[in-house]
C-alpha positions as CSV (number, residue, x, y, z in Angstrom):
1,X,0.0,0.0,0.0
2,X,2.9,2.3,0.8
3,X,4.3,1.8,-2.7
4,X,1.1,2.7,-4.2
5,X,0.9,6.0,-2.3
6,X,4.4,6.9,-3.3
7,X,3.5,6.5,-7.0
8,X,0.4,8.7,-6.8
9,X,1.9,11.4,-4.6
10,X,3.8,13.3,-7.4
11,X,0.6,13.5,-9.4
12,X,-1.3,15.0,-6.4
13,X,1.5,17.5,-5.9
14,X,0.7,19.1,-9.2
15,X,-2.6,20.2,-7.8
16,X,-1.0,21.7,-4.7
17,X,1.3,23.8,-6.8
18,X,1.0,27.4,-5.8
19,X,2.7,30.7,-6.5
20,X,4.8,30.1,-3.3
21,X,6.9,27.9,-5.6
22,X,7.2,30.3,-8.6
23,X,9.4,28.0,-10.8
24,X,7.1,25.0,-10.5
25,X,4.0,27.2,-11.0
26,X,5.5,28.8,-14.1
27,X,6.3,25.3,-15.6
28,X,2.8,24.1,-14.9
29,X,1.1,27.2,-16.4
30,X,3.2,26.9,-19.5
31,X,2.3,23.2,-19.8
32,X,-1.4,24.1,-19.5
33,X,-1.0,26.9,-22.1
34,X,0.6,24.6,-24.6
35,X,-2.0,21.9,-24.0
36,X,-4.8,24.4,-24.6
37,X,-3.2,25.7,-27.8
38,X,-2.7,22.2,-29.2
39,X,-6.3,21.1,-28.4
40,X,-7.8,24.3,-29.8
41,X,-5.6,24.1,-32.9
42,X,-6.4,20.4,-33.5
43,X,-10.1,21.1,-33.2
44,X,-10.0,24.0,-35.6
45,X,-8.1,21.9,-38.2
46,X,-10.5,19.0,-37.9
47,X,-13.5,21.3,-38.1
48,X,-12.2,23.0,-41.2
49,X,-11.4,19.7,-42.8
50,X,-14.9,18.2,-42.2
51,X,-17.2,21.3,-42.5
52,X,-15.1,23.5,-44.8
53,X,-15.7,26.4,-42.5
54,X,-14.1,28.2,-39.6
55,X,-14.9,26.7,-36.1
56,X,-16.9,29.0,-33.8
57,X,-14.6,30.8,-31.4
58,X,-16.6,29.8,-28.3
59,X,-16.1,26.1,-29.1
60,X,-12.3,26.3,-29.1
61,X,-12.3,28.4,-25.9
62,X,-14.5,25.8,-24.2
63,X,-12.2,23.0,-25.3
64,X,-9.1,24.7,-24.1
65,X,-10.6,25.4,-20.6
66,X,-12.1,21.9,-20.5
67,X,-8.9,20.0,-21.0
68,X,-7.2,22.0,-18.2
69,X,-10.1,21.6,-15.9
70,X,-10.3,17.8,-16.7
71,X,-6.6,17.5,-15.8
72,X,-7.0,19.3,-12.5
73,X,-10.1,17.3,-11.6
74,X,-8.4,14.0,-12.5
75,X,-5.4,14.7,-10.3
76,X,-7.6,15.9,-7.4
77,X,-9.7,12.7,-7.6
78,X,-6.5,10.6,-7.6
79,X,-5.4,12.3,-4.4
80,X,-8.7,11.7,-2.8
81,X,-8.7,8.1,-3.9
82,X,-5.5,7.3,-2.0
83,X,-6.6,9.1,1.1
84,X,-4.7,12.4,0.7
85,X,-6.2,15.8,1.3
86,X,-5.2,18.0,-1.7
87,X,-6.5,21.2,-0.1
88,X,-8.7,22.2,-3.1
89,X,-10.4,24.9,-1.1
90,X,-7.3,26.5,0.2
91,X,-7.0,30.1,-1.1
92,X,-3.6,29.4,-2.7
93,X,-4.9,26.4,-4.6
94,X,-8.1,28.2,-5.7
95,X,-6.2,31.2,-7.0
96,X,-3.8,29.0,-8.9
97,X,-6.6,27.0,-10.5
98,X,-8.4,30.1,-11.6
99,X,-5.2,31.5,-13.2
100,X,-4.6,28.2,-15.0
101,X,-8.1,28.2,-16.4
102,X,-7.7,31.9,-17.4
103,X,-4.5,31.1,-19.2
104,X,-6.2,28.3,-21.2
105,X,-9.1,30.6,-22.1
106,X,-6.8,33.4,-23.3
107,X,-4.5,31.1,-25.4
108,X,-7.2,28.9,-26.9
109,X,-8.0,31.5,-29.6
110,X,-4.3,31.5,-30.6
111,X,-4.5,27.7,-31.3
112,X,-7.8,28.2,-33.1
113,X,-6.2,30.8,-35.5
114,X,-3.1,28.7,-36.1
115,X,-5.0,25.5,-36.7
116,X,-7.5,27.2,-39.1
117,X,-4.7,28.9,-41.1
118,X,-2.8,25.6,-41.3
119,X,-5.9,23.8,-42.6
120,X,-6.5,26.5,-45.2
121,X,-2.9,26.4,-46.4
122,X,-2.9,22.6,-46.6
123,X,-6.2,22.5,-48.6
124,X,-4.8,25.1,-51.0
125,X,-1.6,23.1,-51.6
126,X,-3.6,19.9,-52.2
127,X,-5.6,21.4,-55.1
128,X,-8.8,22.8,-53.7
129,X,-10.6,25.2,-56.0
130,X,-12.1,27.4,-53.3
131,X,-11.5,28.2,-49.7
132,X,-13.0,30.1,-46.8
133,X,-10.2,31.8,-45.0
134,X,-7.0,33.8,-45.6
135,X,-4.0,32.2,-47.1
136,X,-0.6,32.8,-45.5
137,X,1.9,34.9,-47.4
138,X,4.3,31.9,-47.8
139,X,1.7,29.8,-49.5
140,X,0.6,32.6,-51.8
141,X,4.3,33.0,-52.8
142,X,5.1,29.3,-53.4
143,X,1.7,28.1,-54.6
144,X,1.0,27.4,-58.2
145,X,-2.2,29.4,-58.2
146,X,-3.6,32.9,-57.9
147,X,-5.9,33.3,-54.9
148,X,-8.8,35.8,-55.3
149,X,-10.4,36.7,-52.0
150,X,-13.8,38.4,-52.2
151,X,-14.6,41.3,-49.9
152,X,-16.8,41.2,-46.8
153,X,-20.6,41.2,-47.3
154,X,-20.8,44.9,-46.3
155,X,-18.3,45.8,-49.0
156,X,-20.0,44.0,-51.9
157,X,-21.8,46.6,-53.9
158,X,-25.0,46.5,-56.0
159,X,-24.9,47.1,-59.7
160,X,-27.0,50.1,-61.0
161,X,-30.2,49.3,-62.9
162,X,-29.9,45.5,-61.9
163,X,-32.0,43.8,-59.2
164,X,-29.8,43.5,-56.1
165,X,-28.9,40.1,-54.8
166,X,-30.2,38.9,-51.5
167,X,-28.3,39.5,-48.2
168,X,-28.0,35.7,-47.9
169,X,-26.2,35.5,-51.2
170,X,-23.8,38.3,-50.2
171,X,-23.1,36.4,-47.0
172,X,-22.4,33.3,-49.0
173,X,-19.8,35.2,-51.1
174,X,-18.3,37.1,-48.2
175,X,-14.5,36.5,-47.9
176,X,-14.7,33.5,-50.2
177,X,-11.2,32.6,-51.6
178,X,-11.2,31.1,-55.1
179,X,-8.1,29.6,-56.6
180,X,-7.1,29.9,-60.3
181,X,-4.0,28.8,-62.3
182,X,-1.1,31.3,-61.7
183,X,-0.2,31.9,-65.4
184,X,-3.6,33.4,-66.4
185,X,-3.6,36.9,-67.8
186,X,-5.5,39.6,-66.1
187,X,-8.3,39.4,-68.6
188,X,-8.5,35.6,-68.5
189,X,-8.5,35.7,-64.7
190,X,-11.4,38.1,-64.6
191,X,-13.4,36.0,-67.1
192,X,-12.9,32.8,-65.1
193,X,-13.8,34.5,-61.9
194,X,-17.0,35.9,-63.4
195,X,-17.9,32.5,-64.9
196,X,-17.4,30.7,-61.6
197,X,-19.5,33.2,-59.7
198,X,-22.3,32.7,-62.1
199,X,-22.1,28.9,-62.4
200,X,-21.3,28.0,-58.8
201,X,-23.1,30.7,-56.9
202,X,-26.0,31.7,-59.2
203,X,-25.0,35.3,-59.5
204,X,-26.6,36.9,-62.6
205,X,-24.2,39.8,-63.2
206,X,-20.7,40.6,-61.9
207,X,-18.7,43.9,-62.1
208,X,-15.2,43.4,-60.8
209,X,-11.8,45.0,-61.1
210,X,-8.7,42.9,-60.3
211,X,-5.1,43.8,-59.7
212,X,-2.2,41.9,-61.2
213,X,-1.8,39.8,-58.1
214,X,-5.5,38.9,-58.0
215,X,-6.5,41.5,-55.3
216,X,-10.1,42.7,-55.7
217,X,-10.2,46.4,-56.2
218,X,-13.9,46.7,-56.9
219,X,-16.7,44.2,-56.6
220,X,-20.4,44.5,-57.3
221,X,-23.1,41.9,-58.2
222,X,-26.6,41.9,-59.5
223,X,-29.3,39.3,-60.0
224,X,-30.6,38.4,-63.5
225,X,-34.0,39.9,-64.3
226,X,-36.9,37.4,-64.5
227,X,-40.4,37.5,-65.9
228,X,-41.9,39.0,-69.0
229,X,-41.1,42.6,-68.4
230,X,-37.4,42.6,-69.5
231,X,-38.4,40.9,-72.8
232,X,-41.0,43.4,-73.8
233,X,-40.1,45.9,-76.5
234,X,-40.8,49.6,-75.7
235,X,-44.4,50.6,-76.3
236,X,-45.7,47.0,-75.8
237,X,-47.5,45.3,-72.9
238,X,-48.4,41.7,-71.9
239,X,-52.0,40.9,-71.1
240,X,-53.9,37.7,-70.2
241,X,-57.2,37.1,-71.9
242,X,-59.7,34.2,-72.2
243,X,-59.2,32.8,-75.7
244,X,-59.4,29.6,-77.7
245,X,-55.9,29.2,-79.2
246,X,-55.1,26.8,-82.0
247,X,-53.7,23.4,-81.0
248,X,-50.4,24.1,-82.8
249,X,-49.9,27.6,-81.2
250,X,-46.7,27.9,-79.2
251,X,-44.9,30.7,-77.3
252,X,-43.3,33.1,-79.8
253,X,-45.9,32.8,-82.5
254,X,-47.4,35.9,-84.1
255,X,-51.1,35.8,-83.6
256,X,-54.3,37.8,-84.2
257,X,-57.0,38.2,-81.6
258,X,-60.6,38.1,-83.0
259,X,-63.7,39.0,-81.0
260,X,-66.2,36.1,-80.9
261,X,-69.2,38.1,-82.1
262,X,-71.8,37.2,-84.7
263,X,-69.6,39.1,-87.1
264,X,-65.9,38.3,-86.2
265,X,-63.8,41.4,-85.8
266,X,-60.0,41.5,-85.5
267,X,-59.0,43.4,-82.3
268,X,-55.2,43.2,-82.2
269,X,-52.1,41.5,-83.5
270,X,-49.4,40.4,-81.1
271,X,-47.1,37.7,-79.9
272,X,-48.2,34.6,-78.0
273,X,-46.2,34.3,-74.7
274,X,-48.0,31.5,-72.8
275,X,-51.1,29.3,-72.7
276,X,-52.7,27.8,-69.6
277,X,-56.1,26.1,-70.4
278,X,-58.2,28.9,-71.8
279,X,-56.0,31.7,-70.3
280,X,-53.7,33.1,-73.0
281,X,-50.9,35.7,-72.4
282,X,-50.2,37.9,-75.4
283,X,-47.8,40.7,-75.9
284,X,-49.4,43.6,-77.9
285,X,-49.1,47.3,-78.4
286,X,-50.1,49.4,-75.5
287,X,-52.9,51.0,-77.6
288,X,-54.3,47.6,-78.5
289,X,-54.1,46.4,-74.9
290,X,-56.6,49.1,-73.8
291,X,-59.2,47.5,-76.2
292,X,-58.9,44.1,-74.7
293,X,-61.1,42.9,-71.9
294,X,-60.8,40.0,-69.5
295,X,-64.5,39.5,-69.4
296,X,-64.9,38.6,-73.1
297,X,-63.7,35.6,-75.0
298,X,-61.5,35.8,-78.1
299,X,-60.4,33.5,-80.8
300,X,-56.7,33.4,-81.8
301,X,-55.4,32.9,-85.3
302,X,-51.7,32.0,-85.8
303,X,-49.8,33.9,-88.5
304,X,-46.7,32.9,-90.4
305,X,-43.5,33.6,-88.6
306,X,-42.0,37.0,-89.1
307,X,-38.6,38.3,-88.0
308,X,-39.0,40.6,-84.9
309,X,-35.8,42.5,-84.4
310,X,-37.0,44.3,-81.2
311,X,-37.9,41.0,-79.5
312,X,-34.7,39.3,-80.5
313,X,-32.6,42.2,-79.4
314,X,-34.4,42.4,-76.0
315,X,-33.9,38.6,-75.5
316,X,-30.2,38.7,-76.4
317,X,-29.6,41.7,-74.1
318,X,-31.4,40.0,-71.3
319,X,-29.0,37.0,-71.3
320,X,-25.8,38.9,-72.2
321,X,-23.2,40.4,-69.9
322,X,-23.4,43.7,-71.8
323,X,-25.9,46.5,-71.0
324,X,-26.9,49.8,-72.5
325,X,-26.3,53.2,-71.0
326,X,-26.3,56.9,-71.9
327,X,-23.6,59.2,-70.5
328,X,-23.1,62.9,-70.8
329,X,-19.6,64.2,-71.3
330,X,-18.7,66.8,-68.7
331,X,-16.7,69.9,-69.5
332,X,-13.0,69.5,-68.7
333,X,-13.4,65.7,-68.2
334,X,-10.9,63.1,-69.4
335,X,-13.3,62.4,-72.3
336,X,-13.6,66.0,-73.4
337,X,-11.5,66.0,-76.6
338,X,-10.8,62.3,-76.8
339,X,-12.1,60.1,-79.6
340,X,-14.4,57.2,-80.0
341,X,-11.4,55.0,-80.8
342,X,-9.8,55.8,-77.4
343,X,-12.6,54.1,-75.3
344,X,-12.9,50.4,-74.6
345,X,-16.7,50.1,-75.1
346,X,-19.0,50.2,-78.1
347,X,-20.4,53.7,-78.9
348,X,-23.7,53.1,-80.6
349,X,-24.6,56.8,-81.1
350,X,-23.7,60.3,-80.0
351,X,-26.1,63.2,-79.6
352,X,-24.0,66.4,-79.7
353,X,-24.9,69.4,-77.5
354,X,-25.8,71.1,-80.8
355,X,-26.7,69.1,-83.8
356,X,-28.4,65.8,-84.8
357,X,-27.8,62.3,-83.5
358,X,-24.8,60.6,-85.2
359,X,-25.3,56.8,-85.2
360,X,-22.3,54.6,-85.0
361,X,-19.7,57.5,-85.1
362,X,-16.3,56.8,-86.6
363,X,-13.3,56.1,-84.4
364,X,-11.9,59.6,-85.2
365,X,-15.0,61.4,-83.8
366,X,-14.0,63.6,-80.9
367,X,-16.2,63.9,-77.8
368,X,-17.2,67.4,-76.7
369,X,-18.6,68.8,-73.6
370,X,-22.3,68.2,-73.4
371,X,-22.3,65.2,-75.8
372,X,-24.8,62.5,-74.8
373,X,-23.1,59.2,-75.6
374,X,-25.1,55.9,-76.0
375,X,-23.0,52.9,-75.1
376,X,-23.3,49.1,-75.2
377,X,-20.7,47.3,-73.1
378,X,-19.9,45.4,-69.9
379,X,-20.9,47.2,-66.7
380,X,-17.2,47.6,-65.7
381,X,-16.4,49.3,-69.0
382,X,-19.4,51.6,-68.7
383,X,-18.5,52.4,-65.1
384,X,-15.0,53.5,-66.2
385,X,-16.5,55.5,-69.1
386,X,-18.8,57.3,-66.6
387,X,-15.9,58.1,-64.3
388,X,-13.9,59.5,-67.2
389,X,-16.9,61.6,-68.3
390,X,-17.2,63.4,-65.0
391,X,-16.3,67.0,-65.4
392,X,-14.2,69.4,-63.3
393,X,-15.3,70.0,-59.7
394,X,-18.4,72.1,-59.7
395,X,-19.5,71.1,-63.2
396,X,-22.3,68.5,-63.3
397,X,-23.8,67.1,-66.5
398,X,-27.4,68.0,-66.9
399,X,-28.6,64.5,-68.0
400,X,-26.3,62.4,-65.9
401,X,-26.0,58.7,-66.7
402,X,-28.9,56.3,-67.5
403,X,-28.8,52.6,-68.2
404,X,-31.2,50.1,-69.6
């Protein structure tokens, strides 16, 4: 029995360590600190590996404190089991235990940060395509990729004239790190980033400026417009009526609406957009829509297909990355005196301050103050054009900039 007591006594002595023995107390606290850092770091690494996300800070803090408390309790129970009195309620022991738990609570976040950074770096080097977290400078330097880290949700802008994305979507994109091959040019890197954001995250439109090292200098997103409205040509409207469509009528057909009277009378000509039982949606001129009633029945006659340039243009513009805008050139701006060939977007027409509209101006045409320029291009190119069109301080274009 005496031999057994001798073996357990050193274990119990750890509990009785106090600040009266500074050297032994310091060694014990350092041991607890290292133990808390290792446990928190291991938990952060495992959590990142399994959930692909950062572990909550409170969890690692709890683990760091718990492992120290477990050790203290185990040694105390060992002393009680052999009949010793460890003096747990002595002021010196209580103070030492509180300090030990405090050290574990303070240093557990250090282990969490180190473990999470290590996990992100390891995943990056093993070929992951996207990460949540910041890469270390060493991995960025030696890695065979370019890391593009998106800004925080509060710094993600909304694109003008496009529907904004939901806060949940911005939170999903927040601080996401996407990896791309290192040898991509700046233009190719931007195209791949935009394509991945659209394909993998369901973002409709992206306006982004990237530095040579992949740093995001400007980032804004918009959702793709849905419904009939964006596909309607100017001056037209979509209306649902009760009608009897032909069996072979499909969306996109040109149709005539006839009133079902004793003497049939043609009311309007339009485009069939949808059929649900006897409810038919037709796109017609606004003036014709006023003559239609949802209380009367109509008969529909399908006409031979005819090219519709306005509908085709609206449909193409709806799905394309390009948009339309009109920008007024300010006096003294960077564009004042420059030519059409100097800009990186398509100039569809120019309305001079004095004179008639010039459609598709030649590359040598020089912009002047007050010119209203109609553009077709990507949002980022139009945004740069608008910035260059701003005049000197105090001068403000009368018409501003409008997009469609």
